[in-house]
C-alpha angles and dihedrals in degrees: 000000000000100000096169089052092049092048091049091050092050092049092049092047092051092049092047092049093048093049098042098085092044090051092045089054092047091052091046088053091051090052092048090047091053093049090047089051090054090050090048090053089047092239108166103225138159122215111220103212146097111275092230108025109058132140107231094221099055128064123182116188144157132217108208111247097006119102114229089228090065092053093044093054093047091048092049090054087058095047096257115130116213131154135222127224126008124320091248090056099045112153094016118128096204131080113287112261087210093058092042088053088052088058099260119142122241089256092051090047090057091052094064122112129176127211124193122202117205144163092285096047112112134204090241090056090054092051091049091049092051090048090049092052090052093049092049091049092047091051091049092049091047090053091048091051090050092052091044090053092049091048093050091049089055092062 
């Protein structure tokens, strides 16, 4: 019988159990901080989740008119890892069947991004991510205004 191994396992299990609620609250605070950062930047976003049954470490959201792929690429260039689409459709380049089944359009499905908050996620990363979302949205709106101006001048 491996008594040192058993004792080590028990100690690790106790520590993990004692720290789990503290970590869950820290991750919940990170998520809330990120959402507050988006509100502060006036980013119009939609959280795709049940109002009552949400995992604190995952946030799926959409920014109307901005493809998730654009945000993901910009985030990756800054060292922030985010994903597009649903977890069950990771790597797929077609609209998520899950989101379509939830009544989202193909366009809305392509807007989805997912963020995961873990033990290595920092508050500064959340602030940078919220700022990035704002910058991407501002660039998109600026481009739309430019095209709108060109179109109006054509008529």
